C-alpha positions as CSV (number, residue, x, y, z in Angstrom):
1,X,14.1,-8.1,11.5
2,X,10.8,-9.2,10.2
3,X,8.0,-6.6,10.3
4,X,4.6,-8.0,11.4
5,X,1.2,-6.4,11.4
6,X,1.8,-5.5,15.1
7,X,5.1,-3.8,14.2
8,X,3.4,-1.5,11.7
9,X,1.4,-0.1,14.5
10,X,4.6,0.8,16.3
11,X,5.8,2.7,13.2
12,X,2.8,5.1,13.6
13,X,4.5,6.4,16.7
14,X,6.9,8.1,14.3
15,X,4.6,10.5,12.4
16,X,7.5,12.4,10.9
17,X,9.0,9.3,9.3
18,X,9.9,10.1,5.6
19,X,11.8,7.0,4.6
20,X,11.0,3.3,5.4
21,X,12.9,0.3,4.1
22,X,10.9,-2.9,4.6
23,X,12.5,-5.0,2.0
24,X,12.8,-8.8,2.6
25,X,10.4,-8.9,5.6
26,X,8.0,-11.6,4.4
27,X,5.1,-9.1,4.2
28,X,2.4,-11.1,2.3
29,X,-0.8,-9.1,2.5
30,X,-1.6,-5.7,0.9
31,X,-4.0,-5.0,3.8
32,X,-1.0,-4.9,6.2
33,X,0.1,-1.7,4.4
34,X,-3.2,0.1,5.2
35,X,-1.9,0.9,8.7
36,X,1.0,2.8,7.1
37,X,-1.5,5.4,5.7
38,X,-1.2,7.2,9.0
39,X,2.4,8.1,8.1
40,X,1.4,11.2,6.1
41,X,5.1,12.4,5.7
42,X,6.2,9.1,4.2
43,X,7.9,9.8,0.9
44,X,10.1,6.8,0.2
45,X,9.0,3.2,0.8
46,X,10.8,0.0,-0.2
47,X,9.0,-3.3,-0.1
48,X,11.1,-5.1,-2.6
49,X,11.7,-8.8,-1.8
50,X,8.4,-9.3,0.0
51,X,5.8,-11.9,-1.2
52,X,3.2,-9.1,-1.7
53,X,5.3,-7.7,-4.5
54,X,4.1,-10.4,-6.9
55,X,0.4,-9.7,-6.3
56,X,-1.7,-8.2,-9.1
57,X,-2.1,-4.5,-8.6
58,X,0.7,-4.3,-6.0
59,X,2.1,-0.9,-7.1
60,X,-1.3,0.6,-7.7
61,X,-2.6,-0.5,-4.4
62,X,0.4,0.8,-2.5
63,X,0.3,4.2,-4.2
64,X,-3.5,4.5,-3.7
65,X,-3.1,3.7,0.0
66,X,0.0,5.9,0.5
67,X,-0.5,8.9,-1.8
68,X,2.3,10.9,-0.2
69,X,4.9,8.5,-1.7
70,X,7.4,10.0,-4.2
71,X,9.4,6.8,-4.5
72,X,8.5,3.1,-4.3
73,X,10.9,0.2,-4.5
74,X,13.8,2.4,-5.8
75,X,11.8,4.0,-8.6
76,X,10.2,7.4,-8.7
77,X,6.4,7.7,-8.7
78,X,5.3,9.1,-12.0
79,X,2.1,10.9,-13.0
80,X,1.0,7.8,-14.9
81,X,1.6,5.8,-11.7
82,X,-0.8,8.2,-9.9
83,X,-3.4,7.8,-12.6
84,X,-3.1,4.0,-12.6
85,X,-3.4,4.0,-8.8
86,X,-6.6,6.2,-8.9
87,X,-8.1,4.0,-11.6
88,X,-7.3,0.8,-9.6
89,X,-8.8,2.3,-6.5
90,X,-12.0,3.2,-8.4
91,X,-12.2,-0.3,-10.0
92,X,-11.7,-2.0,-6.6
93,X,-14.3,0.2,-5.0
94,X,-16.8,-0.6,-7.7
95,X,-16.2,-4.3,-7.3
96,X,-16.7,-4.1,-3.5
97,X,-20.0,-2.3,-4.0
98,X,-21.2,-4.9,-6.6
99,X,-20.1,-7.7,-4.2
100,X,-22.1,-6.2,-1.3
101,X,-25.2,-5.8,-3.6
102,X,-24.9,-9.5,-4.7
103,X,-24.6,-10.7,-1.0
104,X,-27.6,-8.5,0.0
105,X,-29.8,-10.0,-2.7
106,X,-29.0,-13.6,-1.7
């Protein structure tokens, strides 16, 4: 079954969910994963085989969005992964602020 953005909303009805396998579901956008941040007990997530896996910053974005994860795509989350995710989040936040300032001055 293919998981769509609407389907991720249904997943939030299971707040105790700890493991979620979404491999091969044609998930293309990192923003679709933001909805999963409501699953605070989620420890294992598999997104392997989705188009979003090839996006720059994929692992950092997922770990920054879902900080409770202990395993992503069949590999354990390391302390270095956590640092990389935090740095990625800061960098993206800084870019967004700069972009908003540039738009405001136009």
